N, C-alpha and C positions, 0 to 999 in steps of 0.2 A: 788310691783312696785318700792320700794326703792332699793331692791337688784338689780333689772334690771337696774335702773339708774346708780348704782355704778359699774356695770359690764363694763369692757373695751370693746373696739370695736372688739377685736379679739374673746373674749368669745361670744359676741352677734353674730358675723359672723358664728362661729361654730354651735351655736344653730339654727340660721336661716337656715343655709345650711342643717342641719340635718332635720329640720322641713319641708323644701321644698322637700327634697328627699322622706320623708315619705308621704307627702301630694300628690305629683305627682304619686307615686306608688299606693296609695290607690285609687285615682281618675281613673288612667289608668286601674286598675284591676276591679274596681266596674263597670265602664261604658264600659268595653271591648274595650278600644281604641286600634286600630290596629288589632282587631279580635281575633280569637282563637289562643293561643300560640302553639298549637299542629297541627294546620291545615296547609297543604302544599298548599300555595296560589299563588306561583310564581315560576320563574325559580331559579335554584340552584345558590347560591353565587352571587346574583344580588347586585351591589354596592348601597350604600346609595343614596337616592334621589328619586324624583318622587312619585310613589305610595307607595314605601317602604322606609320610612324615614331613617331607620337604616340598610337597606339592608335585604337580606335573608341569611339563613344558608345553610348548605350542602344538606338539604332535601327540600329546597324551602319554609321554614317557615319564617314568618316575624319576624325580630329580636326585633322590638319594644315591642310587647306583651310578648315575651320571656324574655326581659330585665325586664319588670314590674314584671313578675312572679319570676324571679331570685332574684331581690332586695327584694321582699316580703318574699320569702322563707328564704333567708339569715338573714334578720332582725328578722323575727319571731323566727327561730330556736335559734339564738344567744340571743335574749331577754328573751325567756322562760328559756333557760339554765342558763343565768346570774341571773334571779330571783330565780331559785332553788339554785344556788350558794350562793346568798345573804342570803337566809333563813338558809341554812346549816352552812355557815361560821359564821353568827351571833350567832347561837346556840352554835357552837363549840368554837368560840372565847370568848363569854361571859362565858361559863362554865369553860374554861381554865383560863381566866383572873380573874374571880370573886372568884372561889373556889380554883384554884391553886392545889397544892399537886400532888398526883398521877394522878388525872384526867387531870390536866394541862400537865403533862409530857407525858401521853398517847396521848393526842391530838397533842402536838408538834411533837412527834415522828412519828405519822401517816402522818401529813402534810409534814414533812421533807422527808419521803419516797417518797411521790408523787412528791415533788418539785425536787427530785434528778433525776427524769426521764427527758430526753430530750423531748420537747413538741411533736414533730412529731412522735417519737418512741412510746410515750404513746398513742397518737391518733390512730396510726396503730394497736397497741396492743388491744385497746378497740374495734376497728372495726373487728379485727380477732376473738375476743371472741363473740361480739354481732352480727356481720354480717354487711356488708355495708348498709348504709341507714341513714335516719333521726335520728333514735334512737342512732346509733353509734356516729353521729355528736354531738348530745346533751350531751350524756354521756362523750364524749371526752372534750367538752368545760367545763363541770362541774368539771371534775377531774383535768383539767389543771389550771383553774382559782381559785379553792377553796383553794389551799395551801397558796398563798400570801395573799388573802383576810382574811383568818382565822388568820394568824399571825398578820396582821395589826389590826384587830378587837380585838384580844387578848391583844395586847400592849395598845390599847386605853382603854379597859375594866380594865386593871390593874391600869392605871392612874386614871380613874373615881372612881373605887372602894376604892381608898385610900383617897378620898376627904371627907371633914368634914360632908357634908350632908348625905353621905352614911353611915358613921360611926354613926351619930346621929340616922339614921333610924334603924340601927341594934340594937343599945342600947335601942331604944324605943320599940323593940320587933316586928318590921315590918317583915313580912314573905318575902321569896325570890321573890315570884311573884310580890308583891307590889314594892319591890326594883328594880326589873327588869323593870317593866312598868313605874314607876314614876321617876326613877333616871338613870338607866343605858341606856336603849334604847333611850330616848330623847337626851342624851349627846353623843351617838354613831351614831346618825342618819347622821350627816355630814360626818363622816368617812366612813360609809357604802355607802352613795351616791357617794362620790368621787371614792372609790374603785370599785363601780358598773360601773361607766363610763369606767374606764380602763379595767375592765373585759369584757365589751361589745365590745370594740375595739379588744381585744385579741380573743374573741369568733368569731367575723367576720373573723379575720385572720385565725383562726383554721378551720372554715367551708370552707373558700376558699382553704386552703392548702389540707385539707382532700378530698374535692370533686375533686380538680385538680388531685390528685393521684388515684382517682377512688374508694375511700372508703367512700365517703360522700353521698350526694344526688344522686340518681340513675335516669337515663333516664326512661321515657320521661320528668319527672319533672326537672325543671331547677333551678339553684342557680347561684350566681355570680361565684363561683369557678367552677361549672360544665360548665358554658358557656365559661369560659376561657379555660378549658381543652378541650372542644369540638372544639373550634376555633383554638387552637394551631396547629392542624394538617394542617390547611389552612393559616398559618401565612403569607406566602409569596404571596399567590394568593388572599386571602381575609382578610387582616389585621384588618379590622373593627370588625371582630368577636371576636378578643382579645382586641383591643384597647378600645372599648366602655365599656364592663363590667369591664375591668381593671381600667379605669379612675373612674368609679362609685365606685369601691371597695376602691381605694385610697382616694377619696373624703370623703366617709363615715367614714373610719378609722381616717382620718385627722380631720374631723369635730368633731368627738366624743372626740378625744384626746385634741383638742383645748378647747372644752367646759369643759372637765374634769379638765384641768389645771386652767381655770378661776374659776371653782367651788371650787377647792382646795384653790386658793388664796383668795376667798371670805369667805370661812369657816375657813381657817387656815391662817390668815394674817401674822403670824410670819414667814411663809415660802413663802413669796412673791417672785414673779418672779424676777430674776436678771436683772439689767439694762445693764449689759455688754453683 
């Protein structure tokens, strides 16, 4: 509660906005608000209002349940992929930062190779190898987000490993598992959490871009990127097909980034937000 009281209004707004988005999606999906997302229940391209709150798509499917499904798919894929990234980046970053030497050099060279690829090119390459779909989306998010997170965790691990209490633990004969659990991970948790929020926003953006290009989530399943891609064909005649999922995508990314900035300022006060 103390941390929540200290958080500024912008950070709280980001967290509340994200929580509301998740809650509304879960409630809408669980209780089937709007009906079956794949059922053709009305006329094609019906405008928002009346029976269909967000209108219908090109096949006469209600956009409301499809939006719920799209948000859920995007958030689920991005969250799972970022959790995988966090585990891998933590292991690689701690290994490179604590042990250093040839192991650290190998890890750095690997992440630099991945970092050198343009984001969308790497995502398309993964989709070409794995095949379009959810697996390609998750693999792309992991490969795109892991380089920066690994480098940041490594830098933090180097700093922590040079502190007196770690040196004392080594001198006292403590094994590396004890040092990792008792000293390194607790002091890296803040860095991992902050980088995880940024990685999540990148993951949502990658999913949207990949699905928009047709390499991500495949029909009939929807995601925010897939909904925007399908609605772009009817942008002039039915703009709501693009505007609604586009706004949700922007709000989700903005909320996560705002919360991530506040989390960073709370955990790393020396890097506080500029007043200018």
